[in-house]
TORRO-170517 format. One record per residue (C-alpha): z, x, y. Coordinates in steps of 0.1 Angstrom, whole numbers, plus 2048, in hexadecimal, padded with zeros to 3 digits. Each point is the difference from the previous one (the first is absolute). Last residue first. Layout:
# residues N
@w:Z&u:X&v:Y
...
***
This chain:
# residues 402
@w:DD3&u:A67&v:0DD
@w:7F5&u:7E0&v:811
@w:7E7&u:808&v:81C
@w:80E&u:7FB&v:823
@w:7ED&u:80B&v:81F
@w:809&u:815&v:81E
@w:7E3&u:805&v:818
@w:800&u:81C&v:81A
@w:7F3&u:7FF&v:824
@w:7F8&u:81F&v:813
@w:801&u:811&v:822
@w:810&u:81F&v:7F2
@w:820&u:800&v:815
@w:7FD&u:7DB&v:807
@w:805&u:7F5&v:7DC
@w:7FB&u:7DC&v:7F8
@w:80C&u:7EF&v:7E0
@w:7ED&u:7E4&v:7EF
@w:810&u:7EC&v:7E4
@w:7EF&u:7EE&v:7E3
@w:804&u:7DB&v:7FD
@w:7DB&u:7F8&v:7FA
@w:7FD&u:7F3&v:824
@w:80C&u:821&v:80E
@w:824&u:803&v:80C
@w:809&u:815&v:81E
@w:816&u:81F&v:807
@w:805&u:815&v:81F
@w:807&u:823&v:80D
@w:801&u:819&v:7E3
@w:7FF&u:825&v:80A
@w:7EC&u:819&v:7EB
@w:801&u:825&v:7F8
@w:823&u:801&v:80F
@w:816&u:81F&v:802
@w:823&u:801&v:7F1
@w:7FB&u:81F&v:7EB
@w:7FE&u:7EA&v:7E1
@w:7E2&u:7ED&v:80F
@w:803&u:7DD&v:80E
@w:7E5&u:7E8&v:7F7
@w:810&u:7FD&v:7DE
@w:80F&u:7DD&v:800
@w:7F7&u:7DD&v:7F5
@w:81B&u:7E5&v:7F8
@w:81F&u:80F&v:80F
@w:81E&u:7EA&v:7FE
@w:80F&u:7E2&v:812
@w:81B&u:7E7&v:7F5
@w:808&u:7DB&v:804
@w:7F4&u:7F3&v:821
@w:807&u:7DC&v:80A
@w:7EB&u:7E2&v:7F4
@w:81C&u:7ED&v:7ED
@w:7F2&u:80A&v:7DF
@w:804&u:825&v:809
@w:7E4&u:814&v:80D
@w:7F0&u:821&v:7F4
@w:7F7&u:81D&v:817
@w:7E3&u:818&v:7F7
@w:7FA&u:820&v:813
@w:7E0&u:813&v:806
@w:803&u:825&v:808
@w:7FF&u:81A&v:81B
@w:826&u:801&v:803
@w:817&u:81D&v:804
@w:7FF&u:822&v:811
@w:81F&u:816&v:7FD
@w:80A&u:80B&v:823
@w:7F5&u:7DE&v:80D
@w:7EC&u:7FC&v:820
@w:7DD&u:7F5&v:7F3
@w:80A&u:7E9&v:7E4
@w:7E6&u:7EF&v:7EA
@w:7E8&u:7E2&v:804
@w:815&u:7E9&v:7EA
@w:7EA&u:7E3&v:7F5
@w:80D&u:7DE&v:7F4
@w:7FB&u:7E9&v:7E2
@w:816&u:7E1&v:800
@w:807&u:7E9&v:7E3
@w:7F1&u:7DE&v:7F7
@w:7F0&u:80E&v:7E0
@w:80C&u:823&v:7F8
@w:816&u:7F7&v:7E2
@w:7E4&u:7EB&v:7F1
@w:7E8&u:81D&v:7F9
@w:7E5&u:807&v:819
@w:7DE&u:7ED&v:7FF
@w:80E&u:7DE&v:80B
@w:800&u:804&v:826
@w:819&u:7F5&v:81A
@w:80F&u:821&v:80A
@w:813&u:7FD&v:820
@w:7F3&u:81A&v:818
@w:80C&u:81E&v:814
@w:7F4&u:81B&v:818
@w:817&u:81A&v:810
@w:820&u:810&v:7F3
@w:804&u:822&v:811
@w:814&u:814&v:7E6
@w:818&u:808&v:81C
@w:820&u:7F6&v:7EE
@w:7FE&u:7F1&v:7DE
@w:7FB&u:7DA&v:801
@w:81C&u:7E7&v:808
@w:7F5&u:7DF&v:7F0
@w:807&u:7DD&v:80D
@w:806&u:80E&v:822
@w:81C&u:7F5&v:817
@w:7FD&u:7E0&v:816
@w:814&u:804&v:81F
@w:814&u:7E1&v:809
@w:81B&u:80F&v:816
@w:7E8&u:812&v:817
@w:809&u:824&v:804
@w:81C&u:80B&v:818
@w:7F6&u:820&v:812
@w:814&u:821&v:7FD
@w:7EA&u:80D&v:7E4
@w:7E0&u:7F7&v:812
@w:7F2&u:823&v:805
@w:80F&u:80F&v:7E0
@w:7F0&u:7E5&v:7EB
@w:816&u:7ED&v:7E7
@w:7F8&u:802&v:7DB
@w:803&u:7DE&v:7EE
@w:7DC&u:7FF&v:7F5
@w:7EB&u:814&v:818
@w:806&u:80C&v:823
@w:818&u:7E4&v:808
@w:807&u:7F7&v:824
@w:7DB&u:804&v:808
@w:7F8&u:7EE&v:7E9
@w:814&u:7E5&v:7EE
@w:7E9&u:7E9&v:7ED
@w:803&u:7E1&v:817
@w:7F6&u:7DE&v:7F3
@w:7EF&u:7E7&v:818
@w:7E9&u:7EF&v:7E7
@w:80A&u:7FA&v:7DD
@w:804&u:811&v:7DE
@w:7F7&u:823&v:80B
@w:802&u:81A&v:7E4
@w:802&u:825&v:805
@w:7F6&u:820&v:7EE
@w:80F&u:81D&v:813
@w:801&u:825&v:802
@w:822&u:810&v:7FE
@w:811&u:813&v:81D
@w:80A&u:819&v:7F5
@w:7F9&u:819&v:7E4
@w:7EF&u:81D&v:811
@w:811&u:7FE&v:821
@w:7FF&u:7EA&v:820
@w:7DF&u:80D&v:80C
@w:7EC&u:7E1&v:7FB
@w:80B&u:7DB&v:803
@w:7F2&u:7E7&v:7E8
@w:7DE&u:7F4&v:7F3
@w:801&u:7DB&v:7F8
@w:7F0&u:7EE&v:7E3
@w:7FB&u:7DA&v:802
@w:806&u:7E0&v:7ED
@w:7F9&u:7DD&v:80D
@w:80D&u:7E3&v:7EC
@w:7E7&u:7E6&v:7F4
@w:813&u:7F7&v:7E0
@w:7EA&u:80A&v:7E3
@w:7E3&u:80D&v:815
@w:817&u:81C&v:80D
@w:7F1&u:808&v:821
@w:7F4&u:824&v:809
@w:809&u:81C&v:817
@w:7F9&u:825&v:804
@w:800&u:818&v:81D
@w:821&u:7F5&v:80F
@w:80D&u:817&v:81C
@w:823&u:7FC&v:80F
@w:808&u:7DC&v:7F8
@w:81D&u:7EE&v:812
@w:7EC&u:7E0&v:804
@w:7F0&u:7E5&v:7EA
@w:7E9&u:7E3&v:80A
@w:7FA&u:808&v:825
@w:7E9&u:7E6&v:80F
@w:7DB&u:7FB&v:809
@w:7F6&u:7DC&v:805
@w:7DA&u:808&v:804
@w:7ED&u:81D&v:7F1
@w:7E5&u:7EB&v:7F1
@w:80F&u:804&v:7DD
@w:821&u:7F2&v:80D
@w:81A&u:81A&v:807
@w:81A&u:815&v:7EE
@w:813&u:81F&v:80B
@w:811&u:81A&v:7EA
@w:817&u:815&v:815
@w:806&u:822&v:80F
@w:7ED&u:7F6&v:81F
@w:802&u:7DA&v:804
@w:7FD&u:802&v:825
@w:823&u:7F2&v:808
@w:810&u:817&v:7E6
@w:7ED&u:81E&v:80E
@w:80C&u:7F7&v:823
@w:824&u:7FF&v:7F5
@w:7FD&u:821&v:7ED
@w:7F0&u:814&v:81D
@w:820&u:80B&v:813
@w:811&u:808&v:7DF
@w:7E5&u:81A&v:7F7
@w:7ED&u:7F7&v:7E0
@w:807&u:813&v:7E0
@w:7E3&u:813&v:7F0
@w:7EC&u:7F0&v:81C
@w:7E1&u:7EA&v:804
@w:810&u:7E4&v:7EC
@w:7E9&u:7F0&v:7E7
@w:7EE&u:7DE&v:804
@w:7FB&u:7ED&v:7DF
@w:7E7&u:7E3&v:801
@w:802&u:7DD&v:7F1
@w:7E3&u:7E7&v:804
@w:809&u:7DC&v:7FA
@w:7F3&u:7EA&v:7E3
@w:824&u:7F5&v:7F7
@w:7FE&u:813&v:7DF
@w:7FC&u:81F&v:815
@w:7E0&u:813&v:809
@w:808&u:825&v:7FF
@w:7FF&u:81E&v:818
@w:806&u:825&v:803
@w:800&u:815&v:820
@w:7FF&u:826&v:801
@w:80E&u:808&v:822
@w:820&u:810&v:7F6
@w:7FE&u:81E&v:817
@w:7DE&u:807&v:810
@w:80C&u:7EB&v:81D
@w:7F8&u:7E0&v:813
@w:81E&u:7F3&v:813
@w:7F0&u:804&v:822
@w:7E3&u:7EB&v:7F3
@w:817&u:7E2&v:7FC
@w:7FF&u:7F4&v:7DB
@w:7E8&u:7E9&v:7EF
@w:7EF&u:7FA&v:822
@w:7EF&u:821&v:806
@w:7E0&u:7F7&v:7EE
@w:7FF&u:7DA&v:7FD
@w:812&u:7EE&v:7E4
@w:7EC&u:7E9&v:7EA
@w:7DE&u:80D&v:80C
@w:7E4&u:7F3&v:7EA
@w:7E9&u:81A&v:7F1
@w:7DC&u:7F8&v:7F6
@w:7F0&u:816&v:7E5
@w:7E9&u:819&v:812
@w:802&u:81C&v:7E7
@w:7F7&u:7E7&v:7E4
@w:80B&u:80F&v:7DE
@w:820&u:7EB&v:7FD
@w:7EF&u:7E0&v:809
@w:807&u:7E9&v:7E3
@w:822&u:80F&v:7F9
@w:809&u:7FE&v:824
@w:7FB&u:7DA&v:802
@w:810&u:7FE&v:822
@w:80B&u:820&v:811
@w:820&u:801&v:814
@w:80C&u:81A&v:819
@w:823&u:80A&v:80A
@w:806&u:81A&v:81C
@w:81A&u:81B&v:809
@w:802&u:818&v:7E3
@w:7E7&u:7EC&v:7EC
@w:807&u:7E1&v:7EB
@w:7E0&u:7F6&v:7EE
@w:7FF&u:7DD&v:7F3
@w:7E5&u:7F6&v:7E6
@w:7F7&u:7DB&v:7FD
@w:7F7&u:7F8&v:7DC
@w:80E&u:7DC&v:7FF
@w:820&u:80C&v:7EF
@w:808&u:816&v:81D
@w:7FB&u:825&v:7FC
@w:815&u:81D&v:80C
@w:7F9&u:823&v:80E
@w:817&u:815&v:817
@w:7F4&u:823&v:807
@w:7E4&u:7FC&v:819
@w:80D&u:81D&v:815
@w:7E9&u:7FB&v:81D
@w:7E1&u:7EA&v:7FB
@w:7DE&u:7FD&v:811
@w:7EA&u:7E6&v:7EE
@w:7DD&u:80C&v:7F8
@w:80A&u:80D&v:7DE
@w:80F&u:7DF&v:7F5
@w:809&u:80F&v:7DE
@w:7F5&u:824&v:7F9
@w:7F1&u:7FD&v:7DD
@w:807&u:810&v:7DF
@w:7EA&u:804&v:7E2
@w:805&u:814&v:7E0
@w:820&u:7EF&v:7F3
@w:80C&u:818&v:7E5
@w:800&u:7F0&v:7DD
@w:820&u:7F3&v:7F1
@w:7F4&u:7DC&v:7FD
@w:801&u:7E1&v:816
@w:7F2&u:810&v:820
@w:806&u:7EA&v:81F
@w:7E6&u:809&v:81A
@w:80A&u:818&v:81C
@w:80A&u:7FB&v:824
@w:80D&u:81A&v:818
@w:813&u:7FB&v:821
@w:7FB&u:81A&v:81A
@w:80F&u:80D&v:821
@w:81B&u:817&v:7F3
@w:821&u:7F6&v:7F0
@w:7EE&u:7F0&v:7E3
@w:7FA&u:7DE&v:7EF
@w:7EE&u:7FA&v:7DF
@w:7EF&u:7E0&v:7F7
@w:7F8&u:7F7&v:7DC
@w:7E4&u:7E8&v:7F8
@w:7F5&u:7E4&v:7E9
@w:821&u:7F2&v:7F3
@w:7FB&u:7DE&v:811
@w:821&u:804&v:812
@w:7F5&u:823&v:80D
@w:815&u:81D&v:7F6
@w:813&u:812&v:81D
@w:80B&u:824&v:7FF
@w:813&u:815&v:819
@w:7FC&u:825&v:804
@w:7E0&u:812&v:7F7
@w:7F8&u:81D&v:818
@w:7DD&u:804&v:7F3
@w:7F9&u:7E8&v:7E3
@w:7F6&u:810&v:7DE
@w:802&u:7E6&v:7E5
@w:810&u:7F5&v:7DF
@w:80E&u:820&v:7F1
@w:811&u:7F8&v:7E0
@w:824&u:7F9&v:7F4
@w:80A&u:7F4&v:7DD
@w:81D&u:7EA&v:7F4
@w:809&u:7FA&v:7DC
@w:821&u:814&v:801
@w:810&u:801&v:822
@w:7EE&u:817&v:819
@w:802&u:825&v:809
@w:7E5&u:80D&v:817
@w:7F6&u:825&v:7F9
@w:7DF&u:7F6&v:7EF
@w:7F6&u:7F1&v:821
@w:7FA&u:823&v:80C
@w:7E1&u:804&v:7EC
@w:7F1&u:7E0&v:80E
@w:80A&u:80B&v:823
@w:7ED&u:821&v:7FB
@w:7E1&u:7EF&v:7F3
@w:801&u:7E7&v:81D
@w:804&u:81D&v:819
@w:7E2&u:812&v:7F3
@w:7EB&u:7E0&v:803
@w:80F&u:7FA&v:823
@w:7F7&u:824&v:80B
@w:7DC&u:7FB&v:7F5
@w:802&u:7DE&v:812
@w:803&u:80F&v:822
@w:820&u:7F2&v:810
@w:801&u:7DE&v:80F
@w:80D&u:7FD&v:824
@w:7E4&u:7EA&v:80C
@w:7EA&u:7F3&v:7E4
@w:7E9&u:816&v:7EB
@w:7DB&u:7FC&v:7FA
@w:7FB&u:825&v:7F6
@w:7E6&u:814&v:814
@w:7E8&u:810&v:7E8
@w:805&u:823&v:7F2
@w:7F4&u:7F9&v:7DD
@w:822&u:805&v:7F0
@w:813&u:7EE&v:81C
@w:7EA&u:7E2&v:7FD
@w:806&u:7FE&v:7DB
@w:826&u:801&v:806
@w:7FC&u:7E4&v:81A
@w:7ED&u:7EA&v:7E8
@w:819&u:808&v:7E3
@w:81F&u:7F6&v:813
@w:7F2&u:7E2&v:814
@w:812&u:7FB&v:821
@w:7F1&u:7E2&v:811
@w:7F9&u:7FE&v:826
@w:7F7&u:7DD&v:80B
@w:7DF&u:7FC&v:812
***
């Protein structure tokens, strides 16, 4: 039997002393109810443009990446643990009261990258494996839903390259129907004796392949650790965030929002630590002559992660066709920065215009974080979901004319 999490049912079970029907890694529901109340109060701290409101959408332990099914029936949530969660799409502001552990009988390791094909096939890019689930929206609560292996365990990268560093994969299906996956570098800056091997393997790159795993190739290289990518539906270009080199100082190097216009482009790492800032380790090395520099240089160390192009009609016109992206928040900066959602507008020619905070307030005045945004996704009604892995929560931002 599948293992649903029903808020009120588990709360009732706790009150009468019965065993609660909870899934693996789920907290007792009494704590979840208290957590939901606290989060709802804390959301009053979030600053948004006039006419927007934010509400608690769901509790999903370890919530990281978000994927909304093409039929608009379910939301999938990836994690850095062993679980992917599924919950029904909720059109209104009410808290989703039911969450399921997706494909509960399928072992997974860091099932972070989630992306849907138009036909409803769900791809899950793990640390070192890629699985596909046909008709995932129809079978989201079946623990034995069948998984097809796209890239076998240990074949995405060599096992000796596996690391806890930069192993959170993200994926998208491109306009060409191929599967695109970002593979982060397992170092802050790779040693020189490993760089050539990493280039050959597609480590520190965005790779693409057929949906069955065949014809794998490197699409874009020179990337340190991208944890957010999406295709612009207007022109088919691939955009991605990139986390840049740590421990170079508070204000350098910048984070990046990049645009890939064709296959084979190099985005500068490890010669550049972010933007035009050279790394100390490769300062004496000659970088490629055709390095593509970022469209937007974000503030240093804010940890730019998930991003999407907004295609809905609920938000005002100035947001349509632009980019929403999540900043997780700095961990090695004297004055913390980030923990917010950014919006980047585009020029008529499809290049970036300007970027500014859209939703902020997860960072307290003392610099601590009460929440840490990771990813953004669009619901069928045009509202925006934001994940928060510190609290294991999803928030919904909706527009109501002021």
